[in-house]
Backbone as a chain_set.jsonl record, in Angstrom:
{"seq": "MISWYGYSIAALMLLGTQRFLYKVTAQKGLSSGLTTTVFMATVTVLSTLLYVQTAPTPPPWFPLVPLALANSLSFALSTIANIEALRYLSAGIIFPLTRLSLATVVVISVVYFNEALHSQQIIGVALAFGVVYLLAGEARQDARNARDLRRGLLFIGLCILCGTIASVSSKMAAVGTDKAAFMTLS", "coords": {"N": [[0.832, -1.181, 0.0], [0.486, 2.238, -0.793], [2.012, 4.936, 0.874], [0.951, 8.015, 2.494], [2.873, 9.828, 1.77], [3.874, 8.878, -0.654], [1.582, 9.192, -2.24], [1.444, 11.967, -2.114], [3.765, 12.763, -3.477], [3.207, 11.695, -6.02], [0.915, 13.216, -6.625], [2.058, 15.779, -6.678], [3.741, 15.575, -8.941], [1.881, 14.966, -10.987], [0.055, 17.14, -10.83], [1.825, 19.22, -11.332], [2.539, 18.649, -13.992], [0.021, 18.979, -15.135], [-0.425, 21.756, -14.674], [1.64, 22.788, -16.231], [0.725, 22.049, -18.76], [-1.545, 23.646, -18.833], [-0.363, 26.175, -19.115], [0.913, 25.845, -21.593], [-1.338, 25.53, -23.216], [-2.526, 28.089, -22.953], [-0.435, 29.736, -23.906], [-0.081, 28.87, -26.535], [-2.467, 29.548, -27.606], [-4.564, 27.751, -27.633], [-7.671, 25.91, -27.241], [-9.205, 26.407, -24.191], [-11.419, 25.103, -23.207], [-11.384, 22.646, -24.579], [-8.977, 21.55, -23.64], [-9.627, 21.28, -20.925], [-11.725, 19.433, -21.135], [-10.33, 17.19, -22.06], [-8.656, 16.68, -19.845], [-10.608, 16.075, -17.909], [-11.9, 13.879, -19.084], [-9.822, 12.023, -19.091], [-9.43, 11.6, -16.321], [-11.936, 10.527, -15.749], [-11.944, 8.104, -17.229], [-9.749, 6.726, -16.038], [-10.645, 6.645, -13.367], [-13.009, 5.193, -13.644], [-11.998, 2.699, -14.436], [-10.627, 2.031, -12.072], [-12.798, 1.945, -10.31], [-14.365, -0.134, -11.39], [-12.625, -2.283, -11.066], [-12.627, -2.659, -8.312], [-15.04, -3.782, -7.845], [-17.498, -2.905, -6.474], [-20.504, -2.627, -4.431], [-23.332, -0.872, -5.621], [-23.227, 2.549, -4.693], [-25.182, 4.702, -2.473], [-27.202, 7.146, -4.099], [-27.52, 9.686, -3.138], [-25.5, 11.465, -1.006], [-23.903, 11.41, -3.248], [-24.304, 12.023, -6.099], [-25.101, 14.848, -6.193], [-22.758, 15.984, -5.026], [-20.764, 15.109, -6.805], [-21.598, 16.395, -9.137], [-21.387, 19.127, -8.385], [-18.638, 19.165, -7.944], [-17.533, 18.471, -10.479], [-18.472, 20.521, -12.173], [-17.427, 22.826, -10.907], [-14.7, 22.227, -10.99], [-14.248, 22.169, -13.767], [-14.871, 24.848, -14.471], [-12.938, 26.166, -12.911], [-10.557, 25.234, -14.069], [-10.766, 26.211, -16.711], [-10.874, 28.977, -16.143], [-8.348, 29.294, -14.985], [-6.612, 28.734, -17.142], [-7.44, 30.767, -18.9], [-6.72, 33.034, -17.399], [-3.974, 32.836, -17.582], [-3.544, 33.807, -20.094], [-3.442, 36.499, -19.805], [-1.811, 37.285, -17.667], [1.374, 36.485, -16.112], [2.693, 33.169, -15.438], [4.055, 33.088, -13.021], [2.636, 34.82, -11.442], [-0.026, 33.952, -11.63], [-0.189, 31.123, -10.803], [0.683, 30.998, -8.003], [-1.326, 32.663, -6.885], [-3.764, 31.403, -7.616], [-3.593, 29.095, -6.176], [-4.308, 29.924, -3.753], [-6.801, 29.105, -3.175], [-6.535, 26.842, -1.659], [-5.877, 27.79, 0.883], [-8.269, 29.033, 1.514], [-9.878, 26.803, 1.641], [-8.85, 25.574, 3.905], [-9.65, 27.406, 5.869], [-12.449, 27.135, 5.632], [-12.63, 24.438, 6.363], [-11.982, 24.567, 9.054], [-14.148, 26.03, 10.043], [-16.485, 24.679, 9.051], [-16.005, 21.855, 9.154], [-15.034, 21.534, 11.661], [-12.281, 21.331, 12.122], [-9.076, 21.602, 13.657], [-6.472, 24.019, 13.924], [-2.951, 24.243, 14.289], [-0.582, 26.512, 15.764], [1.512, 27.07, 13.919], [0.283, 26.366, 11.535], [-1.755, 28.247, 11.39], [-0.235, 30.56, 11.1], [0.846, 29.955, 8.596], [-1.458, 30.022, 6.938], [-2.148, 32.708, 7.26], [0.118, 33.891, 6.106], [-0.234, 32.994, 3.488], [-2.483, 34.454, 2.685], [-1.314, 36.955, 2.884], [0.453, 36.889, 0.776], [-1.163, 37.421, -1.391], [-1.488, 40.198, -1.344], [1.14, 41.034, -1.924], [1.596, 39.838, -4.457], [-0.416, 41.005, -5.938], [0.478, 43.591, -6.317], [2.701, 42.997, -7.899], [1.351, 41.971, -10.095], [0.257, 44.219, -11.265], [2.484, 45.395, -12.439], [3.19, 43.362, -14.11], [1.181, 43.018, -16.008], [0.218, 43.816, -19.365], [-1.454, 45.944, -19.887], [-4.099, 47.943, -18.349], [-6.554, 46.725, -18.869], [-5.894, 44.03, -19.392], [-4.907, 43.394, -16.864], [-7.238, 43.639, -15.248], [-8.86, 41.639, -16.439], [-7.231, 39.354, -16.054], [-7.111, 39.254, -13.218], [-9.828, 38.934, -12.66], [-10.303, 36.377, -13.745], [-8.563, 34.948, -12.097], [-9.816, 35.28, -9.596], [-12.249, 33.916, -10.107], [-11.213, 31.38, -10.544], [-10.133, 30.807, -8.002], [-12.475, 30.809, -6.414], [-14.001, 28.718, -7.647], [-12.154, 26.63, -7.438], [-12.055, 26.351, -4.69], [-14.682, 25.465, -4.158], [-14.589, 23.014, -5.554], [-12.625, 21.641, -4.074], [-13.772, 21.557, -1.485], [-16.104, 20.099, -2.005], [-14.897, 17.708, -2.701], [-13.719, 17.01, -0.257], [-16.051, 16.641, 1.274], [-17.131, 14.478, -0.106], [-15.152, 12.595, 0.359], [-15.498, 11.962, 3.027], [-18.114, 11.105, 3.082], [-19.043, 9.484, 0.966], [-18.611, 6.88, -1.553], [-15.375, 6.843, -2.621], [-14.175, 6.103, -5.122], [-16.434, 5.884, -6.775], [-17.277, 8.527, -6.638], [-15.112, 9.87, -7.894], [-15.336, 8.791, -10.439], [-17.899, 9.672, -11.302], [-17.507, 12.412, -11.116]], "CA": [[0.0, 0.0, 0.0], [1.252, 3.466, -0.894], [1.837, 5.817, 2.027], [0.509, 9.372, 2.171], [3.987, 10.518, 1.134], [3.881, 8.447, -2.053], [0.468, 9.875, -2.903], [1.797, 13.383, -2.22], [4.745, 12.903, -4.563], [2.48, 11.463, -7.274], [0.065, 14.392, -6.855], [2.948, 16.866, -7.054], [4.18, 15.367, -10.319], [0.729, 15.048, -11.892], [-0.444, 18.512, -10.847], [2.838, 20.021, -12.031], [2.351, 18.4, -15.426], [-1.25, 19.605, -15.513], [-0.223, 23.206, -14.725], [2.47, 23.049, -17.405], [-0.146, 21.967, -19.936], [-2.371, 24.863, -18.813], [0.44, 27.268, -19.669], [1.083, 25.571, -23.021], [-2.625, 25.827, -23.848], [-2.676, 29.547, -23.01], [0.63, 30.315, -24.724], [-0.279, 28.503, -27.942], [-3.783, 30.01, -28.038], [-5.438, 26.597, -27.82], [-8.966, 25.974, -26.569], [-9.189, 26.022, -22.779], [-12.504, 24.135, -23.032], [-10.929, 21.334, -25.066], [-7.976, 21.061, -22.684], [-10.362, 20.863, -19.727], [-12.453, 18.21, -21.477], [-9.361, 16.087, -22.115], [-8.287, 16.368, -18.462], [-11.735, 15.433, -17.211], [-12.121, 12.562, -19.688], [-8.745, 11.148, -18.604], [-9.764, 11.243, -14.942], [-13.121, 9.656, -15.786], [-11.546, 6.769, -17.698], [-8.93, 6.084, -15.007], [-11.492, 6.394, -12.192], [-13.935, 4.107, -13.977], [-11.217, 1.458, -14.36], [-10.422, 1.752, -10.651], [-14.093, 1.613, -9.723], [-14.772, -1.459, -11.877], [-11.716, -3.27, -10.471], [-12.957, -2.918, -6.909], [-16.32, -4.515, -7.881], [-18.286, -2.53, -5.299], [-21.952, -2.556, -4.546], [-23.657, 0.519, -5.985], [-23.391, 3.423, -3.524], [-26.401, 5.512, -2.511], [-27.07, 8.264, -5.038], [-27.418, 10.932, -2.397], [-25.106, 12.746, -1.582], [-22.891, 11.196, -4.285], [-24.557, 12.723, -7.362], [-24.949, 16.306, -6.064], [-21.358, 16.342, -4.785], [-20.021, 14.902, -8.05], [-21.99, 17.46, -10.057], [-20.746, 20.358, -7.905], [-17.202, 19.025, -8.146], [-17.148, 18.497, -11.896], [-18.723, 21.856, -12.72], [-16.478, 23.784, -10.346], [-13.372, 21.903, -11.517], [-14.193, 22.619, -15.162], [-14.795, 26.316, -14.483], [-11.651, 26.549, -12.349], [-9.523, 24.953, -15.066], [-10.909, 27.176, -17.804], [-10.477, 30.29, -15.626], [-6.902, 29.269, -14.8], [-5.989, 28.852, -18.463], [-7.731, 32.096, -19.428], [-5.897, 33.992, -16.663], [-2.616, 32.733, -18.123], [-3.481, 34.579, -21.337], [-3.31, 37.914, -19.465], [-0.751, 37.497, -16.677], [2.391, 35.432, -16.157], [2.528, 31.985, -14.585], [4.588, 33.419, -11.703], [1.57, 35.512, -10.718], [-1.253, 33.145, -11.664], [-0.187, 29.881, -10.038], [0.613, 31.201, -6.55], [-2.616, 33.236, -6.487], [-4.858, 30.436, -7.737], [-3.445, 28.099, -5.107], [-4.907, 30.488, -2.555], [-8.02, 28.348, -2.875], [-6.205, 25.888, -0.592], [-5.994, 28.491, 2.168], [-9.696, 29.227, 1.789], [-10.4, 25.49, 2.039], [-8.452, 25.371, 5.3], [-10.549, 28.225, 6.695], [-13.762, 26.474, 5.596], [-12.521, 23.199, 7.136], [-12.023, 24.935, 10.469], [-15.501, 26.469, 10.378], [-17.534, 23.718, 8.712], [-15.674, 20.493, 9.546], [-14.514, 21.611, 13.025], [-10.876, 20.952, 12.204], [-8.283, 22.526, 14.467], [-5.174, 24.393, 13.371], [-1.88, 24.55, 15.228], [-0.103, 27.886, 15.572], [2.273, 27.171, 12.668], [-0.67, 26.315, 10.427], [-2.423, 29.556, 11.359], [0.742, 31.476, 10.5], [0.918, 29.608, 7.179], [-2.652, 30.542, 6.265], [-2.017, 34.176, 7.242], [1.129, 34.214, 5.101], [-0.833, 32.765, 2.167], [-3.309, 35.622, 2.37], [-0.383, 38.068, 2.693], [1.022, 36.762, -0.568], [-2.1, 38.076, -2.318], [-1.145, 41.617, -1.364], [2.418, 41.204, -2.623], [1.48, 39.474, -5.865], [-1.3, 41.963, -6.613], [1.382, 44.664, -6.765], [3.473, 42.45, -9.021], [0.45, 41.803, -11.24], [0.132, 45.533, -11.923], [3.68, 45.577, -13.265], [3.262, 42.23, -15.042], [0.16, 43.133, -17.054], [0.537, 44.697, -20.499], [-2.281, 47.143, -19.747], [-5.099, 47.848, -17.27], [-7.594, 45.772, -19.272], [-5.361, 42.687, -19.149], [-4.84, 43.214, -15.412], [-8.596, 43.369, -14.76], [-9.29, 40.312, -16.906], [-6.439, 38.336, -15.368], [-7.545, 39.166, -11.818], [-11.179, 38.369, -12.66], [-10.173, 34.929, -13.931], [-7.948, 34.399, -10.888], [-10.873, 35.217, -8.581], [-13.15, 32.817, -10.472], [-10.462, 30.137, -10.327], [-10.062, 30.574, -6.554], [-13.822, 30.448, -5.955], [-14.368, 27.382, -8.145], [-11.219, 25.669, -6.844], [-12.503, 26.132, -3.309], [-15.882, 24.616, -4.229], [-14.159, 21.669, -5.953], [-11.922, 21.01, -2.952], [-14.71, 21.292, -0.389], [-16.965, 18.98, -2.41], [-14.06, 16.502, -2.602], [-13.619, 16.682, 1.172], [-17.345, 16.101, 1.695], [-17.267, 13.148, -0.71], [-14.194, 11.688, 1.0], [-16.017, 11.512, 4.317], [-19.511, 10.698, 3.05], [-19.449, 8.662, -0.183], [-17.613, 5.982, -2.124], [-14.415, 7.708, -3.304], [-14.003, 5.72, -6.526], [-17.654, 6.276, -7.474], [-17.247, 9.985, -6.729], [-14.167, 10.264, -8.929], [-15.894, 8.377, -11.733], [-18.986, 10.588, -11.671], [-17.011, 13.785, -11.235]], "C": [[0.88, 1.249, 0.0], [0.954, 4.347, 0.319], [1.342, 7.182, 1.563], [1.606, 10.127, 1.44], [4.074, 10.152, -0.347], [2.764, 9.111, -2.848], [0.783, 11.361, -3.101], [2.786, 13.625, -3.361], [4.061, 12.705, -5.923], [1.607, 12.669, -7.617], [0.903, 15.584, -7.298], [3.348, 16.755, -8.525], [3.017, 15.544, -11.313], [0.179, 16.469, -11.979], [0.542, 19.453, -11.528], [2.724, 19.872, -13.539], [1.083, 19.071, -15.925], [-1.079, 21.116, -15.645], [0.641, 23.601, -15.924], [1.609, 23.023, -18.677], [-1.142, 23.124, -19.986], [-1.622, 26.0, -19.504], [0.65, 27.074, -21.169], [-0.197, 25.916, -23.775], [-2.803, 27.331, -24.014], [-1.683, 30.17, -23.974], [0.411, 30.049, -26.216], [-1.642, 28.952, -28.474], [-4.762, 28.877, -28.315], [-6.715, 26.759, -27.0], [-8.861, 25.506, -25.122], [-10.295, 25.01, -22.49], [-12.094, 22.742, -23.46], [-9.901, 20.731, -24.108], [-8.652, 20.54, -21.422], [-11.103, 19.556, -19.974], [-11.515, 17.007, -21.509], [-8.923, 15.687, -20.708], [-9.397, 15.584, -17.772], [-12.021, 14.042, -17.779], [-11.062, 11.566, -19.207], [-9.036, 10.681, -17.183], [-10.945, 10.28, -14.91], [-12.748, 8.24, -16.2], [-10.746, 6.044, -16.616], [-9.756, 5.745, -13.768], [-12.466, 5.257, -12.44], [-13.22, 2.765, -13.916], [-10.97, 1.059, -12.909], [-11.716, 1.282, -9.998], [-14.537, 0.205, -10.115], [-13.902, -2.557, -11.253], [-12.08, -3.615, -9.037], [-14.271, -3.671, -6.76], [-17.206, -4.189, -6.674], [-19.781, -2.725, -5.522], [-22.286, -1.106, -4.868], [-23.888, 1.372, -4.736], [-24.736, 4.157, -3.596], [-26.177, 6.755, -3.378], [-26.963, 9.608, -4.332], [-26.496, 10.715, -1.212], [-24.13, 12.628, -2.747], [-23.121, 12.054, -5.527], [-24.459, 14.243, -7.202], [-23.501, 16.75, -5.831], [-20.523, 16.19, -6.054], [-20.344, 15.995, -9.069], [-21.33, 18.783, -9.661], [-19.247, 20.317, -8.178], [-16.827, 19.164, -9.611], [-17.372, 19.877, -12.509], [-17.705, 22.872, -12.201], [-15.056, 23.502, -10.828], [-13.233, 22.402, -12.948], [-14.059, 24.139, -15.234], [-13.451, 26.811, -13.944], [-10.523, 26.348, -13.362], [-9.58, 25.959, -16.208], [-10.468, 28.568, -17.346], [-8.967, 30.372, -15.442], [-6.193, 29.466, -16.13], [-6.219, 30.25, -19.033], [-6.909, 33.165, -18.703], [-4.473, 34.005, -17.198], [-2.457, 33.46, -19.457], [-3.185, 36.053, -21.052], [-2.173, 38.232, -18.511], [0.207, 36.309, -16.701], [2.099, 34.306, -15.165], [3.021, 32.257, -13.17], [3.602, 34.177, -10.833], [0.373, 34.58, -10.553], [-1.196, 31.968, -10.692], [-0.157, 30.088, -8.522], [-0.745, 31.754, -6.098], [-3.749, 32.22, -6.571], [-4.76, 29.346, -6.677], [-3.966, 28.64, -3.777], [-6.208, 29.773, -2.206], [-7.753, 27.331, -1.767], [-6.302, 26.544, 0.783], [-7.46, 28.73, 2.514], [-10.343, 27.907, 2.206], [-10.038, 25.207, 3.496], [-9.378, 26.16, 6.225], [-11.936, 27.589, 6.756], [-13.735, 25.191, 6.421], [-12.56, 23.466, 8.633], [-13.457, 25.262, 10.88], [-16.517, 25.347, 10.197], [-17.263, 22.31, 9.244], [-15.068, 20.416, 10.952], [-13.085, 21.098, 13.155], [-10.125, 22.013, 12.992], [-6.948, 22.802, 13.775], [-4.191, 24.638, 14.51], [-1.35, 25.94, 14.887], [0.688, 28.045, 14.268], [1.348, 27.141, 11.452], [-1.417, 27.637, 10.291], [-1.495, 30.588, 10.717], [0.85, 31.217, 8.993], [-0.262, 30.141, 6.386], [-2.579, 32.063, 6.171], [-0.99, 34.612, 6.201], [0.576, 34.035, 3.684], [-1.698, 33.948, 1.755], [-2.444, 36.869, 2.183], [0.256, 38.063, 1.319], [0.132, 37.449, -1.601], [-1.74, 39.55, -2.456], [0.131, 41.846, -2.179], [2.281, 40.918, -4.124], [0.531, 40.391, -6.631], [-0.478, 43.152, -7.114], [2.221, 44.225, -7.943], [2.613, 42.325, -10.284], [0.277, 43.118, -11.989], [1.304, 45.776, -12.857], [3.753, 44.534, -14.372], [2.321, 42.401, -16.237], [0.616, 44.109, -18.141], [-0.22, 46.008, -20.404], [-3.328, 46.9, -18.667], [-6.185, 46.836, -17.604], [-7.138, 44.333, -19.03], [-5.279, 42.392, -17.657], [-6.219, 42.864, -14.859], [-9.07, 41.979, -15.175], [-8.537, 39.199, -16.189], [-6.893, 38.141, -13.934], [-8.959, 38.608, -11.7], [-11.121, 36.842, -12.81], [-9.513, 34.263, -12.73], [-8.999, 34.251, -9.788], [-11.844, 34.083, -8.845], [-12.483, 31.469, -10.218], [-10.382, 29.807, -8.836], [-11.412, 30.117, -6.017], [-14.175, 29.018, -6.374], [-13.438, 26.3, -7.603], [-11.584, 25.341, -5.409], [-13.715, 25.21, -3.286], [-15.499, 23.184, -4.59], [-13.482, 20.944, -4.789], [-12.855, 20.661, -1.802], [-15.64, 20.138, -0.754], [-16.183, 17.666, -2.382], [-13.92, 16.056, -1.159], [-14.918, 16.052, 1.664], [-17.552, 14.699, 1.129], [-16.348, 12.148, -0.024], [-14.715, 11.151, 2.33], [-17.427, 10.951, 4.244], [-19.962, 9.835, 1.886], [-18.342, 7.681, -0.554], [-16.663, 6.818, -2.983], [-14.269, 7.373, -4.784], [-15.253, 6.085, -7.339], [-17.712, 7.782, -7.662], [-16.316, 10.443, -7.846], [-14.696, 9.922, -10.314], [-16.989, 9.326, -12.187], [-18.518, 12.015, -11.869], [-16.348, 14.006, -12.57]], "O": [[1.889, 1.309, 0.702], [-0.195, 4.486, 0.737], [1.321, 7.464, 0.365], [1.321, 10.969, 0.588], [4.317, 11.014, -1.192], [2.967, 9.54, -3.983], [0.434, 11.943, -4.128], [2.648, 14.586, -4.117], [4.311, 13.46, -6.863], [1.564, 13.096, -8.77], [0.502, 16.321, -8.198], [3.295, 17.739, -9.262], [3.166, 16.194, -12.348], [-0.129, 16.952, -13.068], [0.133, 20.382, -12.224], [2.804, 20.856, -14.276], [1.068, 19.661, -17.006], [-1.538, 21.702, -16.626], [0.399, 24.63, -16.556], [1.755, 23.874, -19.554], [-1.544, 23.54, -21.073], [-2.17, 26.694, -20.36], [0.572, 28.035, -21.934], [-0.149, 26.523, -24.845], [-3.186, 27.799, -25.087], [-2.046, 31.035, -24.771], [0.689, 30.907, -27.053], [-1.943, 28.761, -29.652], [-5.676, 29.02, -29.127], [-6.81, 27.653, -26.159], [-8.482, 24.366, -24.851], [-10.135, 24.15, -21.623], [-12.416, 21.762, -22.788], [-9.953, 19.539, -23.804], [-8.291, 19.48, -20.911], [-11.109, 18.671, -19.118], [-11.87, 15.926, -21.038], [-8.827, 14.498, -20.403], [-9.15, 14.561, -17.134], [-12.351, 13.125, -17.026], [-11.372, 10.403, -18.948], [-8.903, 9.496, -16.879], [-10.952, 9.326, -14.132], [-13.195, 7.276, -15.578], [-11.025, 4.886, -16.307], [-9.585, 4.675, -13.183], [-12.722, 4.448, -11.548], [-13.773, 1.793, -13.401], [-11.091, -0.113, -12.555], [-11.716, 0.326, -9.221], [-15.024, -0.555, -9.279], [-14.398, -3.641, -10.946], [-11.863, -4.744, -8.596], [-14.59, -4.149, -5.671], [-17.617, -5.089, -5.941], [-20.247, -2.954, -6.638], [-21.58, -0.2, -4.424], [-24.637, 0.987, -3.838], [-25.353, 4.224, -4.659], [-25.091, 7.335, -3.38], [-26.384, 10.554, -4.866], [-26.744, 9.781, -0.449], [-23.583, 13.636, -3.194], [-22.204, 12.749, -5.964], [-23.787, 14.884, -8.01], [-23.066, 17.767, -6.372], [-19.677, 17.033, -6.35], [-19.456, 16.465, -9.78], [-20.776, 19.479, -10.511], [-18.658, 21.314, -8.594], [-15.899, 19.899, -9.946], [-16.541, 20.349, -13.285], [-17.185, 23.682, -12.967], [-14.285, 24.435, -11.054], [-12.213, 22.993, -13.304], [-13.224, 24.655, -15.976], [-12.891, 27.773, -14.468], [-9.64, 27.197, -13.492], [-8.551, 26.494, -16.621], [-9.764, 29.265, -18.078], [-8.368, 31.412, -15.715], [-5.273, 30.278, -16.231], [-5.3, 30.852, -19.588], [-6.447, 34.113, -19.339], [-3.837, 35.057, -17.262], [-1.331, 33.7, -19.895], [-2.732, 36.779, -21.937], [-1.628, 39.335, -18.544], [-0.116, 35.254, -17.246], [1.362, 34.477, -14.195], [2.468, 31.716, -12.212], [3.726, 34.173, -9.608], [-0.17, 34.444, -9.457], [-2.076, 31.833, -9.841], [-0.903, 29.417, -7.81], [-1.256, 31.36, -5.05], [-4.607, 32.18, -5.689], [-5.772, 28.737, -6.327], [-4.056, 27.904, -2.794], [-6.663, 29.833, -1.063], [-8.664, 26.996, -1.01], [-6.761, 25.918, 1.739], [-7.848, 28.64, 3.679], [-11.255, 27.897, 3.033], [-10.85, 24.655, 4.237], [-9.835, 25.641, 7.243], [-12.532, 27.515, 7.83], [-14.708, 24.881, 7.108], [-13.114, 22.672, 9.393], [-13.925, 24.825, 11.931], [-17.322, 25.09, 11.091], [-18.177, 21.643, 9.729], [-14.638, 19.346, 11.381], [-12.719, 20.505, 14.169], [-10.503, 23.185, 12.99], [-6.376, 21.926, 13.126], [-4.555, 25.171, 15.559], [-1.653, 26.474, 13.82], [0.543, 29.058, 13.584], [1.606, 27.817, 10.456], [-1.678, 28.089, 9.176], [-1.927, 31.392, 9.891], [0.938, 32.16, 8.207], [-0.087, 30.657, 5.282], [-2.906, 32.642, 5.136], [-1.205, 35.595, 5.491], [0.878, 34.825, 2.79], [-1.65, 34.39, 0.607], [-2.801, 37.752, 1.402], [0.563, 39.118, 0.765], [0.632, 37.998, -2.583], [-1.694, 40.082, -3.566], [0.187, 42.745, -3.018], [2.791, 41.669, -4.954], [0.661, 40.538, -7.847], [-0.716, 43.658, -8.211], [2.431, 44.992, -8.883], [3.091, 42.546, -11.396], [0.163, 43.125, -13.214], [1.126, 46.309, -13.952], [4.308, 44.789, -15.44], [2.638, 41.974, -17.347], [1.306, 45.091, -17.867], [0.293, 47.059, -20.788], [-3.437, 45.796, -18.134], [-6.688, 46.156, -16.709], [-7.903, 43.513, -18.524], [-5.549, 41.269, -17.23], [-6.362, 41.91, -14.095], [-9.615, 41.234, -14.362], [-9.139, 38.212, -15.764], [-7.045, 37.009, -13.474], [-9.263, 37.889, -10.748], [-11.805, 36.113, -12.092], [-9.863, 33.136, -12.379], [-9.064, 33.216, -9.124], [-12.226, 33.363, -7.922], [-13.12, 30.533, -9.735], [-10.546, 28.649, -8.451], [-11.489, 29.153, -5.256], [-14.596, 28.209, -5.547], [-13.875, 25.18, -7.338], [-11.443, 24.202, -4.963], [-13.772, 24.278, -2.484], [-16.024, 22.239, -4.002], [-13.744, 19.765, -4.552], [-12.74, 19.587, -1.211], [-15.934, 19.289, 0.088], [-16.75, 16.619, -2.071], [-13.993, 14.863, -0.864], [-14.896, 15.054, 2.383], [-18.091, 13.828, 1.812], [-16.715, 10.987, 0.157], [-14.411, 10.021, 2.714], [-17.91, 10.379, 5.221], [-21.138, 9.481, 1.808], [-17.274, 7.665, 0.059], [-17.09, 7.433, -3.961], [-14.243, 8.279, -5.617], [-15.136, 6.547, -8.474], [-18.14, 8.267, -8.709], [-16.68, 11.3, -8.651], [-14.516, 10.693, -11.256], [-17.003, 9.742, -13.346], [-19.067, 12.746, -12.693], [-15.87, 15.107, -12.847]]}, "num_chains": 1, "name": "protein.A"}
C-alpha cells in the first residue's frame, strides 16, 4: 500500500504536469474548453477502471450525485479560468494566487468540519493571504495594460472560488461517499 507521502509525490508530479499543460494551452492560443475536457475525460476513464476493479456494490445516489456534479462543474470552471488567466498574466503571478483556494479550504474546514489548526498552520494561512497583497502589486507591473490586469484578476478570482468549491466537495465526498464512485462521476 502506498503511504501518504507516495500519494503526495504522485500528486505533485501530476499537478505540475497539468499546470504546465495549462500554460502551453494559453501560450499557444489553444482551446481552454478542449484542454479541460481532455483532463476530465482522462480522470473519468482512469477512475472508472479503478471503480470497476474494486467490484463494489452501488453506492447511494445521495449525496454522491450532487457532490459529483458540484465538483465536476467547479473543476471545469476553475480549469478554464486558470488557463484564461494565463493569457493575461504570467505563470509566476497566476499559479501562486490560484493556489490560494487551498488556504480558503483550510478556513472552511475549520468552520464547517470543526478541524483545528496549530499555531504554525495559522501562521501559514495568514502568510498565504499576505502573498495576495504582494502578488497583486506584481500583477500591476506584469500586465501589459489595465484591461489585461482586470481580466487576469477576474479569472484568478473565479479560479479561486471554483477551486474552493471543488476542494470542499471533494472533502465532503471523502467523508460521506464511495471515493471511486465519486471520482468516476465527477
